[in-house]
GUKE-561038 format. One record per residue (C-alpha): x, y, z. Coordinates in steps of 0.02 Angstrom, whole numbers, plus 50000, padded with zeros to 5 digits. Layout:
GUKE-561038
XYZ ...
This chain:
GUKE-561038
487525054750323 486865038550379 487675023750308 486055013150304 485275024950175 486665019350055 486795002050098 484954997750141 484974980950053 486284975350171 485284977550335 484894958550365 485924952150512 485694934550463 486544936150279 487764949850299 489404953350402 490384969350382 492194966050387 493324980450438 495134975650396 496304982750511 498084984050512 499134972850630 500734980250708 502104981350587 500914972650454 500294977250284 499074992850269 497404985550208 497245001550110 498764997850020 498144981049970 496464987849906 497445000849800 498684988049740 497664973249682 495884967949687 496344949649682 497544953349835 496124962349926 494844946949880 496224935249977 495984945950136 494144940350135 494344921950120 494194917150309 494954902450379 494584897450566 493204890650672 492344907450739 490594902850712 490014921150729 491184924950561 490814907650476 488954905650449 488574921250342 488274922050166 489074938650103 490344951950162 490344969550164 492204974750163 493124990350217 495034995350219 495795004550370 496385021350320 497015026450489 496255025450667 494295024450655 494225029150465 493865015450339 493705015250136 492345004050064 493224988749983 491634979449908 490454965249923 490894948049921 489914932649893 490404915649994 490464902849860 490964888049961 491154883750129 491674868450229 492124866850421 493554877850443 493514890050282 492664897650145 493054905949981 492224921549914 492044932049743 491704949749700 490014955349684 489614971149576 488314979849710 488944997649735 490554993749630 490505013449585 490865018049771 492415005149800 493845015849848 492745031349863 491655029550014 492365033350176 491615028750336 492075033750530 491745018750641 491225024450822 490885007950903 491765002851053 492534985850996 494224993350935 495034977050915 493534968250824 493604966750635 491784957750608 490184965350645 488344962350605 487414976850492 486344982950634 487974986450738 488924994450598 487355004950547 487245010250730 488955014850758 489665021650591 489335037450488 489835041750305 491245053350318 491505057850148 491375052149954 492935054849858 492775061549679 493975047649609 494335030249668 495875029649792 497435023149709 498635027349824 499155041149934 499495058149870 501175065949844 501665077049995 503295083849986 505125076449941 505625078650109 504125068150172 504715052750060 504985039050184 504095023750082 504195005150089 504514995549921 502614990449924 501975009349959 503115015049800 502494999949692 500705006949712 501395023849669 502285018449507 501175004749455 499545016049478 500475029949374 499965042349516 499985058049416 500625070849554 502005058549611 502525056849424 502585075049398 503575077849554 504765064049532 504975065749338 505655083549335 507005082249456 508765073949470 509345068449631 510365056049750 509195043049842 509405031049987 508875013849978 508725004750149 508694985150194 507544987750354 508104970250399 509944972050394 510084991150411 511214992050269 511135006450142 511175009449944 511605026749884 511105029249714 510775045049592 509505048549448 509935060449303 509125051749156 507435051549074 506015054549184 507245058749334 506945050149487 505265042949421 506255034449295 507575027349414 506425021449545 505185012249413 506825000949368 506844995549547 504854992649564 504824982549410 506444973149424 506884974349609 508864976549610 508994991249475 510434982249393 511594986749543 512974973249565 512734969449753 510884972449744 510794958949603 511834946949703 510634949649853 509164947649720 510014930549654 510064925549833 508334929349906 507144934049756 506084949449733 504924945249881 506534950350006 506554968449910 504634969549939 504734964750119 506324973750170 506714988850065 506145006850084 506465023249980 507095040650034 507775055249947 509375062350010 509505077649887 508585085049745 509535092749599 508905102249453 508855093749279 510045107049221 511455097249314 512585086349195 512665068049254 514545071449311 513835084049432 512415072149495 513715057649526 514845069349621 513415073249742 513065054749754 514985050149794 514925063449938 513385055150014 514205038850007 515535045050105 514525052750227 513535036650248 514795024550241 513685014150120 515375007550024 516205001250185 514494995850273 513214995050135 512694989749967 513835000949871 515264988649851 517104995549817 
């Protein structure tokens, strides 16, 4: 489908710029920002710099990179204020029903560029698909494939993604938290109400989950350290018929295997 058929009112090169937000190496994924917070996403549209080509236009049509050349529509933004080196923006309601739903495929030659005229985007992009529901986070695949950052799991849990919630609420298990900055591990287990979902929710809303050494880490570095450096993995899935003692026995075995007491955050 021709993108200009949907966004025909955005075809003025003197008024609009299209912003294709891309992930920097090891940086935050734009699609995660769009799913996590509309205000955080708005902050990605606030340009600071002196590039005249980006600076002089009145409105921004924004997209978040999904992967490669696929981008998800993130809305239109009006430039409210500008001075010599920056401008501030605000959300517009235009085509708000398509935010998080419209996916385009960009076929232009400038793989590093992020800002383009409407005429260039219309010439070098096509509508790939329109999702039935607004994107709120990636779908659940399998327990084995969970290898997610704190920020990614925050999106899953705070947006209450139903497929994830069903999968994680109906199992007990042993999980692994890894500090990417230091390489230290924390092995934990889940055997209470809502299974792994319930236990991981405690980390997402409180960072340290009440664990002694993680509480100490939190007191030293605050919640931001966990959001920037921690990732979640599942070591072993267990049925909810297991008793707490049986789950804890499996947790103890994994602590020995991974030496998380001697070299990690599990303590003595």
